[in-house]
N, CA, C and O atoms as a CHARMM CRD file, in Angstrom:
* protein
*
  304
    1    1 MET  N   -181.59600 115.02600 -93.37200 PROA 1      0.00000
    2    1 MET  CA  -182.04200 114.54900 -94.85700 PROA 1      0.00000
    3    1 MET  C   -181.17500 113.73100 -94.85600 PROA 1      0.00000
    4    1 MET  O   -179.98500 113.69400 -94.54400 PROA 1      0.00000
    5    2 PRO  N   -182.25700 112.74800 -95.43300 PROA 2      0.00000
    6    2 PRO  CA  -181.04000 110.97900 -95.58500 PROA 2      0.00000
    7    2 PRO  C   -181.49500 111.10700 -96.76400 PROA 2      0.00000
    8    2 PRO  O   -182.55700 111.62600 -97.10700 PROA 2      0.00000
    9    3 LEU  N   -180.13200 110.30100 -97.84400 PROA 3      0.00000
   10    3 LEU  CA  -180.48200 110.46200 -99.19900 PROA 3      0.00000
   11    3 LEU  C   -180.04100 108.72400 -99.56000 PROA 3      0.00000
   12    3 LEU  O   -178.87500 108.32900 -99.53500 PROA 3      0.00000
   13    4 VAL  N   -180.85800 108.12000 -99.78200 PROA 4      0.00000
   14    4 VAL  CA  -181.09000 106.21100 -99.70900 PROA 4      0.00000
   15    4 VAL  C   -180.85200 106.31400-101.23200 PROA 4      0.00000
   16    4 VAL  O   -181.78800 106.76700-101.89200 PROA 4      0.00000
   17    5 GLN  N   -179.52200 105.88800-101.98900 PROA 5      0.00000
   18    5 GLN  CA  -179.39100 105.56500-103.39100 PROA 5      0.00000
   19    5 GLN  C   -179.39300 104.02600-103.49600 PROA 5      0.00000
   20    5 GLN  O   -179.01600 103.23900-102.62800 PROA 5      0.00000
   21    6 VAL  N   -179.74600 103.82200-104.37300 PROA 6      0.00000
   22    6 VAL  CA  -179.64200 102.18700-105.34100 PROA 6      0.00000
   23    6 VAL  C   -179.45900 102.09300-106.68700 PROA 6      0.00000
   24    6 VAL  O   -180.01000 102.72200-107.59100 PROA 6      0.00000
   25    7 ASP  N   -178.68200 101.30100-106.72400 PROA 7      0.00000
   26    7 ASP  CA  -177.86900 101.25900-107.80600 PROA 7      0.00000
   27    7 ASP  C   -178.65600  99.75600-108.68000 PROA 7      0.00000
   28    7 ASP  O   -179.17300  99.00300-107.85600 PROA 7      0.00000
   29    8 VAL  N   -178.71400  99.54700-109.31200 PROA 8      0.00000
   30    8 VAL  CA  -179.55200  98.06200-110.47500 PROA 8      0.00000
   31    8 VAL  C   -179.13500  98.13000-111.57900 PROA 8      0.00000
   32    8 VAL  O   -178.81300  99.10500-112.25800 PROA 8      0.00000
   33    9 ILE  N   -179.13300  96.89700-111.81500 PROA 9      0.00000
   34    9 ILE  CA  -178.95900  97.22200-113.89200 PROA 9      0.00000
   35    9 ILE  C   -179.99300  97.25000-114.29200 PROA 9      0.00000
   36    9 ILE  O   -180.93900  97.04000-113.53400 PROA 9      0.00000
   37   10 LYS  N   -180.16100  97.49300-115.48800 PROA 10     0.00000
   38   10 LYS  CA  -181.23400  98.38100-116.59800 PROA 10     0.00000
   39   10 LYS  C   -182.24300  97.62600-116.71600 PROA 10     0.00000
   40   10 LYS  O   -181.85800  96.45900-116.64800 PROA 10     0.00000
   41   11 ASP  N   -183.49100  97.70400-116.87700 PROA 11     0.00000
   42   11 ASP  CA  -184.14900  96.55400-117.31700 PROA 11     0.00000
   43   11 ASP  C   -184.54400  95.14700-116.58800 PROA 11     0.00000
   44   11 ASP  O   -185.15000  94.16000-117.00400 PROA 11     0.00000
   45   12 VAL  N   -183.79700  95.54400-115.00300 PROA 12     0.00000
   46   12 VAL  CA  -184.24900  94.10900-114.30900 PROA 12     0.00000
   47   12 VAL  C   -185.60600  94.67200-113.35700 PROA 12     0.00000
   48   12 VAL  O   -186.46900  93.80000-113.25800 PROA 12     0.00000
   49   13 PHE  N   -185.79100  95.39000-112.96400 PROA 13     0.00000
   50   13 PHE  CA  -186.83400  95.96400-112.35900 PROA 13     0.00000
   51   13 PHE  C   -187.99200  96.89700-113.03700 PROA 13     0.00000
   52   13 PHE  O   -187.62100  97.95700-113.54100 PROA 13     0.00000
   53   14 THR  N   -189.57200  96.50400-113.07900 PROA 14     0.00000
   54   14 THR  CA  -190.11900  97.08600-113.43700 PROA 14     0.00000
   55   14 THR  C   -190.21100  98.55400-112.48100 PROA 14     0.00000
   56   14 THR  O   -189.86400  98.76800-111.31900 PROA 14     0.00000
   57   15 PRO  N   -190.92800  99.57200-113.67100 PROA 15     0.00000
   58   15 PRO  CA  -191.32800 100.53300-112.63700 PROA 15     0.00000
   59   15 PRO  C   -192.13200 100.51500-111.57800 PROA 15     0.00000
   60   15 PRO  O   -191.98100 101.25700-110.60700 PROA 15     0.00000
   61   16 ARG  N   -193.43300  99.29600-111.75300 PROA 16     0.00000
   62   16 ARG  CA  -193.58500  99.40900-110.31700 PROA 16     0.00000
   63   16 ARG  C   -192.74000  98.68900-108.83900 PROA 16     0.00000
   64   16 ARG  O   -192.97700  98.95300-107.66000 PROA 16     0.00000
   65   17 GLN  N   -191.58300  97.59900-109.47000 PROA 17     0.00000
   66   17 GLN  CA  -191.05800  97.36400-108.38000 PROA 17     0.00000
   67   17 GLN  C   -189.75800  98.33100-107.96600 PROA 17     0.00000
   68   17 GLN  O   -188.97100  98.13500-107.03900 PROA 17     0.00000
   69   18 LYS  N   -189.76600  99.62500-109.09500 PROA 18     0.00000
   70   18 LYS  CA  -188.51800 100.54500-108.01700 PROA 18     0.00000
   71   18 LYS  C   -189.86500 100.94800-107.75100 PROA 18     0.00000
   72   18 LYS  O   -190.18200 100.22300-106.80700 PROA 18     0.00000
   73   19 GLN  N   -190.66600 101.54200-107.97400 PROA 19     0.00000
   74   19 GLN  CA  -191.73500 101.97200-107.12400 PROA 19     0.00000
   75   19 GLN  C   -191.62300 101.90000-105.87000 PROA 19     0.00000
   76   19 GLN  O   -191.35900 102.73500-105.00400 PROA 19     0.00000
   77   20 GLU  N   -192.05600  99.84200-105.84300 PROA 20     0.00000
   78   20 GLU  CA  -192.35400  99.55100-104.32800 PROA 20     0.00000
   79   20 GLU  C   -190.57900  99.49600-103.50800 PROA 20     0.00000
   80   20 GLU  O   -190.35100  99.09800-102.36500 PROA 20     0.00000
   81   21 ILE  N   -189.54000 100.02400-104.51800 PROA 21     0.00000
   82   21 ILE  CA  -188.12300  99.50700-103.78600 PROA 21     0.00000
   83   21 ILE  C   -188.28500 101.20400-102.69300 PROA 21     0.00000
   84   21 ILE  O   -188.10600 101.28200-101.47800 PROA 21     0.00000
   85   22 ILE  N   -188.76200 102.64600-103.89900 PROA 22     0.00000
   86   22 ILE  CA  -188.04700 103.13200-102.94000 PROA 22     0.00000
   87   22 ILE  C   -189.34800 103.42600-101.24000 PROA 22     0.00000
   88   22 ILE  O   -189.10500 103.68000-100.06100 PROA 22     0.00000
   89   23 SER  N   -190.48300 103.23500-101.91700 PROA 23     0.00000
   90   23 SER  CA  -191.35700 102.94000-100.51400 PROA 23     0.00000
   91   23 SER  C   -190.85800 102.41900 -99.34600 PROA 23     0.00000
   92   23 SER  O   -190.93700 103.06400 -98.30000 PROA 23     0.00000
   93   24 ARG  N   -190.30000 101.21600 -99.40000 PROA 24     0.00000
   94   24 ARG  CA  -190.10900 100.50500 -98.64100 PROA 24     0.00000
   95   24 ARG  C   -188.91000 100.58900 -97.76500 PROA 24     0.00000
   96   24 ARG  O   -188.86800 100.18800 -96.60100 PROA 24     0.00000
   97   25 LEU  N   -187.63300 101.32000 -98.63500 PROA 25     0.00000
   98   25 LEU  CA  -186.56700 101.50100 -97.86800 PROA 25     0.00000
   99   25 LEU  C   -186.93300 103.10300 -97.52500 PROA 25     0.00000
  100   25 LEU  O   -186.25300 103.45800 -96.56300 PROA 25     0.00000
  101   26 THR  N   -187.80600 104.18500 -98.02300 PROA 26     0.00000
  102   26 THR  CA  -188.39100 105.45400 -97.50700 PROA 26     0.00000
  103   26 THR  C   -189.05300 104.77500 -95.95400 PROA 26     0.00000
  104   26 THR  O   -188.71700 105.29800 -94.89100 PROA 26     0.00000
  105   27 ASP  N   -190.07700 103.48900 -95.98200 PROA 27     0.00000
  106   27 ASP  CA  -190.26000 103.22000 -94.69600 PROA 27     0.00000
  107   27 ASP  C   -189.19400 102.46000 -93.57200 PROA 27     0.00000
  108   27 ASP  O   -189.27200 102.35000 -92.34800 PROA 27     0.00000
  109   28 ALA  N   -188.32400 102.06000 -94.40900 PROA 28     0.00000
  110   28 ALA  CA  -186.63500 101.68300 -93.19500 PROA 28     0.00000
  111   28 ALA  C   -186.26800 102.48400 -92.74500 PROA 28     0.00000
  112   28 ALA  O   -185.81700 102.30200 -91.61500 PROA 28     0.00000
  113   29 MET  N   -186.22900 103.62100 -93.21800 PROA 29     0.00000
  114   29 MET  CA  -185.18500 104.89300 -93.00700 PROA 29     0.00000
  115   29 MET  C   -186.71800 105.77500 -91.88200 PROA 29     0.00000
  116   29 MET  O   -186.45000 106.48100 -90.91000 PROA 29     0.00000
  117   30 VAL  N   -187.44600 105.63300 -92.11100 PROA 30     0.00000
  118   30 VAL  CA  -188.32900 106.13400 -91.14000 PROA 30     0.00000
  119   30 VAL  C   -188.56000 105.57800 -89.65300 PROA 30     0.00000
  120   30 VAL  O   -188.54000 106.22500 -88.60600 PROA 30     0.00000
  121   31 SER  N   -188.80700 104.07100 -89.85700 PROA 31     0.00000
  122   31 SER  CA  -188.58800 103.32600 -88.73900 PROA 31     0.00000
  123   31 SER  C   -187.44500 103.75300 -88.01100 PROA 31     0.00000
  124   31 SER  O   -187.44100 103.77000 -86.78000 PROA 31     0.00000
  125   32 VAL  N   -186.26900 104.17300 -88.85100 PROA 32     0.00000
  126   32 VAL  CA  -184.94200 104.72000 -87.29500 PROA 32     0.00000
  127   32 VAL  C   -185.78900 106.03300 -87.10600 PROA 32     0.00000
  128   32 VAL  O   -186.60400 106.28000 -86.21700 PROA 32     0.00000
  129   33 GLU  N   -185.39600 106.79900 -88.15000 PROA 33     0.00000
  130   33 GLU  CA  -185.19900 108.32800 -87.92600 PROA 33     0.00000
  131   33 GLU  C   -186.80900 108.90700 -87.28200 PROA 33     0.00000
  132   33 GLU  O   -186.87600 109.93100 -86.60200 PROA 33     0.00000
  133   34 GLY  N   -187.86300 108.18300 -87.58200 PROA 34     0.00000
  134   34 GLY  CA  -189.27800 109.30300 -86.95600 PROA 34     0.00000
  135   34 GLY  C   -189.78000 109.34300 -88.21600 PROA 34     0.00000
  136   34 GLY  O   -189.06600 109.35200 -89.21800 PROA 34     0.00000
  137   35 GLU  N   -191.22800 109.37300 -88.22900 PROA 35     0.00000
  138   35 GLU  CA  -192.12100 109.46800 -88.78300 PROA 35     0.00000
  139   35 GLU  C   -191.63900 111.24600 -89.65200 PROA 35     0.00000
  140   35 GLU  O   -191.58000 111.42600 -90.86800 PROA 35     0.00000
  141   36 ALA  N   -191.47900 111.86900 -89.01100 PROA 36     0.00000
  142   36 ALA  CA  -191.56100 113.32900 -89.22500 PROA 36     0.00000
  143   36 ALA  C   -190.23400 113.83700 -90.39100 PROA 36     0.00000
  144   36 ALA  O   -189.92300 114.88200 -90.96200 PROA 36     0.00000
  145   37 MET  N   -189.85000 112.79300 -90.34600 PROA 37     0.00000
  146   37 MET  CA  -188.38300 112.61900 -91.21000 PROA 37     0.00000
  147   37 MET  C   -189.30500 112.46300 -92.50100 PROA 37     0.00000
  148   37 MET  O   -189.43500 113.30900 -93.38500 PROA 37     0.00000
  149   38 ARG  N   -189.80200 111.45500 -92.44800 PROA 38     0.00000
  150   38 ARG  CA  -190.51700 111.59700 -93.88100 PROA 38     0.00000
  151   38 ARG  C   -190.38300 112.28300 -95.32600 PROA 38     0.00000
  152   38 ARG  O   -189.96600 111.86200 -96.40500 PROA 38     0.00000
  153   39 PRO  N   -190.83200 113.33700 -94.96300 PROA 39     0.00000
  154   39 PRO  CA  -190.94600 114.12100 -96.00700 PROA 39     0.00000
  155   39 PRO  C   -189.21600 114.92400 -96.20200 PROA 39     0.00000
  156   39 PRO  O   -188.91200 116.11600 -96.23400 PROA 39     0.00000
  157   40 VAL  N   -188.69200 114.16500 -96.26300 PROA 40     0.00000
  158   40 VAL  CA  -187.30500 114.42700 -96.33800 PROA 40     0.00000
  159   40 VAL  C   -186.53000 113.73800 -96.19900 PROA 40     0.00000
  160   40 VAL  O   -185.47400 113.98900 -95.61800 PROA 40     0.00000
  161   41 THR  N   -186.89200 112.51100 -96.77500 PROA 41     0.00000
  162   41 THR  CA  -186.34600 111.44900 -96.80000 PROA 41     0.00000
  163   41 THR  C   -186.08700 111.29300 -98.71900 PROA 41     0.00000
  164   41 THR  O   -187.19800 111.24000 -99.24800 PROA 41     0.00000
  165   42 TRP  N   -185.22600 111.23500 -99.50700 PROA 42     0.00000
  166   42 TRP  CA  -184.86700 111.26400-100.61600 PROA 42     0.00000
  167   42 TRP  C   -184.39300 109.70600-100.76000 PROA 42     0.00000
  168   42 TRP  O   -183.59900 109.18100 -99.97900 PROA 42     0.00000
  169   43 CYS  N   -185.13900 108.88700-102.13700 PROA 43     0.00000
  170   43 CYS  CA  -184.75000 107.51700-102.23300 PROA 43     0.00000
  171   43 CYS  C   -184.44200 107.90900-104.39300 PROA 43     0.00000
  172   43 CYS  O   -185.22000 108.33600-105.24600 PROA 43     0.00000
  173   44 VAL  N   -182.87000 107.45000-104.47100 PROA 44     0.00000
  174   44 VAL  CA  -183.18900 107.51900-106.00000 PROA 44     0.00000
  175   44 VAL  C   -183.00200 106.21100-106.37300 PROA 44     0.00000
  176   44 VAL  O   -182.49800 105.52600-105.48300 PROA 44     0.00000
  177   45 VAL  N   -183.28600 105.54900-107.57400 PROA 45     0.00000
  178   45 VAL  CA  -182.86700 104.33600-108.23400 PROA 45     0.00000
  179   45 VAL  C   -181.96700 104.54900-109.30000 PROA 45     0.00000
  180   45 VAL  O   -182.39900 105.04100-110.34200 PROA 45     0.00000
  181   46 HSD  N   -180.74100 104.23900-109.18100 PROA 46     0.00000
  182   46 HSD  CA  -179.69400 104.72300-110.45900 PROA 46     0.00000
  183   46 HSD  C   -180.31100 103.01600-111.03400 PROA 46     0.00000
  184   46 HSD  O   -180.64000 102.02400-110.38300 PROA 46     0.00000
  185   47 GLU  N   -180.25600 103.32000-112.72800 PROA 47     0.00000
  186   47 GLU  CA  -179.98700 101.99900-113.17400 PROA 47     0.00000
  187   47 GLU  C   -178.76000 102.30000-114.44200 PROA 47     0.00000
  188   47 GLU  O   -178.84000 103.20000-115.27700 PROA 47     0.00000
  189   48 VAL  N   -177.62100 101.28000-114.32000 PROA 48     0.00000
  190   48 VAL  CA  -176.76800 100.63400-114.88100 PROA 48     0.00000
  191   48 VAL  C   -176.67700  99.82100-115.91100 PROA 48     0.00000
  192   48 VAL  O   -176.80900  98.61300-115.71500 PROA 48     0.00000
  193   49 THR  N   -176.37600 100.44200-117.51900 PROA 49     0.00000
  194   49 THR  CA  -176.22900 100.04000-118.42900 PROA 49     0.00000
  195   49 THR  C   -176.32700  98.50200-118.63400 PROA 49     0.00000
  196   49 THR  O   -175.85600  98.29300-117.51600 PROA 49     0.00000
  197   50 SER  N   -176.51000  97.42300-119.04700 PROA 50     0.00000
  198   50 SER  CA  -176.64900  95.58800-119.00300 PROA 50     0.00000
  199   50 SER  C   -175.21600  95.96800-119.35100 PROA 50     0.00000
  200   50 SER  O   -174.89400  96.79700-120.20200 PROA 50     0.00000
  201   51 GLY  N   -174.28400  95.15600-118.47400 PROA 51     0.00000
  202   51 GLY  CA  -172.67600  94.69800-119.17900 PROA 51     0.00000
  203   51 GLY  C   -172.05500  95.76800-118.58900 PROA 51     0.00000
  204   51 GLY  O   -170.86000  95.52000-118.42800 PROA 51     0.00000
  205   52 ASP  N   -172.39200  96.91700-118.17900 PROA 52     0.00000
  206   52 ASP  CA  -171.75500  97.94300-117.24200 PROA 52     0.00000
  207   52 ASP  C   -171.10400  97.59500-115.92100 PROA 52     0.00000
  208   52 ASP  O   -170.14400  98.33200-115.69500 PROA 52     0.00000
  209   53 TRP  N   -171.41700  96.38200-114.65300 PROA 53     0.00000
  210   53 TRP  CA  -171.69700  96.45700-113.68500 PROA 53     0.00000
  211   53 TRP  C   -170.90700  94.95400-114.13900 PROA 53     0.00000
  212   53 TRP  O   -171.08200  94.21200-115.10600 PROA 53     0.00000
  213   54 GLY  N   -169.91300  94.88600-112.89800 PROA 54     0.00000
  214   54 GLY  CA  -169.12700  93.62600-113.02400 PROA 54     0.00000
  215   54 GLY  C   -168.55800  93.34300-111.65200 PROA 54     0.00000
  216   54 GLY  O   -168.18300  94.16900-110.82000 PROA 54     0.00000
  217   55 ILE  N   -168.56300  92.09100-111.57200 PROA 55     0.00000
  218   55 ILE  CA  -168.63900  91.41200-110.28500 PROA 55     0.00000
  219   55 ILE  C   -167.47600  89.95300-110.63500 PROA 55     0.00000
  220   55 ILE  O   -167.67300  89.09200-111.49300 PROA 55     0.00000
  221   56 ALA  N   -165.96700  90.05900-109.43500 PROA 56     0.00000
  222   56 ALA  CA  -164.96900  89.74400-109.55500 PROA 56     0.00000
  223   56 ALA  C   -164.36200  89.89800-111.41900 PROA 56     0.00000
  224   56 ALA  O   -163.58800  89.16200-112.03200 PROA 56     0.00000
  225   57 GLY  N   -164.68600  90.44900-111.62200 PROA 57     0.00000
  226   57 GLY  CA  -163.91200  90.69700-113.02100 PROA 57     0.00000
  227   57 GLY  C   -164.36200  90.62500-114.04300 PROA 57     0.00000
  228   57 GLY  O   -163.88400  90.97500-115.12200 PROA 57     0.00000
  229   58 ASN  N   -166.02600  89.83000-113.64000 PROA 58     0.00000
  230   58 ASN  CA  -166.90500  89.77500-114.99200 PROA 58     0.00000
  231   58 ASN  C   -167.76600  90.61300-114.92200 PROA 58     0.00000
  232   58 ASN  O   -168.21300  90.81800-113.79300 PROA 58     0.00000
  233   59 PRO  N   -168.40400  91.52100-116.22200 PROA 59     0.00000
  234   59 PRO  CA  -169.37200  91.74900-116.53500 PROA 59     0.00000
  235   59 PRO  C   -170.82200  91.23100-116.22700 PROA 59     0.00000
  236   59 PRO  O   -171.03100  90.04600-116.48700 PROA 59     0.00000
  237   60 LEU  N   -171.81700  91.95600-115.71800 PROA 60     0.00000
  238   60 LEU  CA  -172.85200  91.60300-115.17400 PROA 60     0.00000
  239   60 LEU  C   -173.95300  91.98400-116.15000 PROA 60     0.00000
  240   60 LEU  O   -173.96900  93.20100-116.33400 PROA 60     0.00000
  241   61 THR  N   -175.29300  91.01600-117.13900 PROA 61     0.00000
  242   61 THR  CA  -175.77600  91.94400-117.76300 PROA 61     0.00000
  243   61 THR  C   -177.22700  91.39800-117.08600 PROA 61     0.00000
  244   61 THR  O   -177.24600  90.53600-116.20800 PROA 61     0.00000
  245   62 THR  N   -178.25900  91.94400-117.55400 PROA 62     0.00000
  246   62 THR  CA  -180.07300  92.09700-117.79000 PROA 62     0.00000
  247   62 THR  C   -180.07800  90.74800-117.60100 PROA 62     0.00000
  248   62 THR  O   -180.40300  90.23200-116.53100 PROA 62     0.00000
  249   63 ALA  N   -179.72800  90.12300-118.59800 PROA 63     0.00000
  250   63 ALA  CA  -179.84000  88.35500-118.74900 PROA 63     0.00000
  251   63 ALA  C   -179.28500  87.70700-117.17000 PROA 63     0.00000
  252   63 ALA  O   -179.92300  87.13000-116.29000 PROA 63     0.00000
  253   64 ASP  N   -178.29400  87.96100-117.23000 PROA 64     0.00000
  254   64 ASP  CA  -177.61800  87.40300-116.02900 PROA 64     0.00000
  255   64 ASP  C   -178.72800  87.57400-114.94500 PROA 64     0.00000
  256   64 ASP  O   -179.12400  86.57300-114.34700 PROA 64     0.00000
  257   65 VAL  N   -179.29300  88.92600-114.64400 PROA 65     0.00000
  258   65 VAL  CA  -179.47000  89.17700-112.77800 PROA 65     0.00000
  259   65 VAL  C   -180.93300  88.08600-113.16700 PROA 65     0.00000
  260   65 VAL  O   -181.32900  87.35900-112.25500 PROA 65     0.00000
  261   66 HSD  N   -181.73000  88.04000-114.66600 PROA 66     0.00000
  262   66 HSD  CA  -182.98800  86.99000-114.74500 PROA 66     0.00000
  263   66 HSD  C   -182.48800  86.53700-114.19500 PROA 66     0.00000
  264   66 HSD  O   -182.51400  86.74700-112.98300 PROA 66     0.00000
  265   67 ALA  N   -181.66500  85.56500-114.80200 PROA 67     0.00000
  266   67 ALA  CA  -181.30400  83.90000-114.72900 PROA 67     0.00000
  267   67 ALA  C   -180.90200  84.07800-113.09300 PROA 67     0.00000
  268   67 ALA  O   -181.26000  83.15300-112.36300 PROA 67     0.00000
  269   68 LEU  N   -180.49000  84.72400-112.74100 PROA 68     0.00000
  270   68 LEU  CA  -179.81900  84.64100-111.07000 PROA 68     0.00000
  271   68 LEU  C   -181.55500  84.61400-110.00900 PROA 68     0.00000
  272   68 LEU  O   -181.57200  84.16400-108.86300 PROA 68     0.00000
  273   69 ALA  N   -182.57300  85.06600-110.56600 PROA 69     0.00000
  274   69 ALA  CA  -183.39300  85.37200-109.80500 PROA 69     0.00000
  275   69 ALA  C   -184.24500  83.85900-110.18100 PROA 69     0.00000
  276   69 ALA  O   -185.01900  83.33300-109.38000 PROA 69     0.00000
  277   70 ARG  N   -183.93300  83.30000-111.54300 PROA 70     0.00000
  278   70 ARG  CA  -184.75600  81.76300-111.49200 PROA 70     0.00000
  279   70 ARG  C   -183.51800  80.60200-111.12000 PROA 70     0.00000
  280   70 ARG  O   -183.32500  79.44500-111.49300 PROA 70     0.00000
  281   71 GLY  N   -183.13000  81.10200-110.62100 PROA 71     0.00000
  282   71 GLY  CA  -181.79300  80.15900-109.68700 PROA 71     0.00000
  283   71 GLY  C   -180.87000  79.52100-110.62700 PROA 71     0.00000
  284   71 GLY  O   -180.12000  78.65100-110.18500 PROA 71     0.00000
  285   72 ALA  N   -180.82500  79.84600-111.88900 PROA 72     0.00000
  286   72 ALA  CA  -180.33200  79.72600-113.07200 PROA 72     0.00000
  287   72 ALA  C   -178.84300  79.95300-113.58600 PROA 72     0.00000
  288   72 ALA  O   -178.69600  81.16400-113.41800 PROA 72     0.00000
  289   73 ARG  N   -177.88600  79.55300-114.01600 PROA 73     0.00000
  290   73 ARG  CA  -177.03400  80.50800-114.79500 PROA 73     0.00000
  291   73 ARG  C   -177.28900  80.85700-116.47000 PROA 73     0.00000
  292   73 ARG  O   -177.36100  79.90700-117.25000 PROA 73     0.00000
  293   74 ALA  N   -177.41500  82.18200-116.94400 PROA 74     0.00000
  294   74 ALA  CA  -177.38100  82.44800-117.95300 PROA 74     0.00000
  295   74 ALA  C   -177.02500  82.44900-119.19300 PROA 74     0.00000
  296   74 ALA  O   -177.49900  82.94000-120.21800 PROA 74     0.00000
  297   75 ASP  N   -175.85200  81.64000-118.87200 PROA 75     0.00000
  298   75 ASP  CA  -174.78800  80.66400-119.95400 PROA 75     0.00000
  299   75 ASP  C   -175.09800  79.25000-119.82300 PROA 75     0.00000
  300   75 ASP  O   -174.16600  78.47600-120.04400 PROA 75     0.00000
  301   76 ALA  N   -176.36700  78.70600-119.46600 PROA 76     0.00000
  302   76 ALA  CA  -176.84900  77.30500-118.88500 PROA 76     0.00000
  303   76 ALA  C   -177.94500  77.25200-120.25900 PROA 76     0.00000
  304   76 ALA  O   -178.70000  76.29200-120.41000 PROA 76     0.00000
């Protein structure tokens, strides 16, 4: 029984996008382990508070992630 855990920064993904993450990750696992495992494949999306996630010693915020998605820097 696999458990897939995904950590994301809070307020980056919409509820619809989180549902899609769960669906696609479940599909990916089932493609490896077989369709019979779908009912017991768990996927959990954990949301981390903006600023509580750090990269290279620097906090990463929701605004930073949205800026990255636009191809820009948040402080620009």
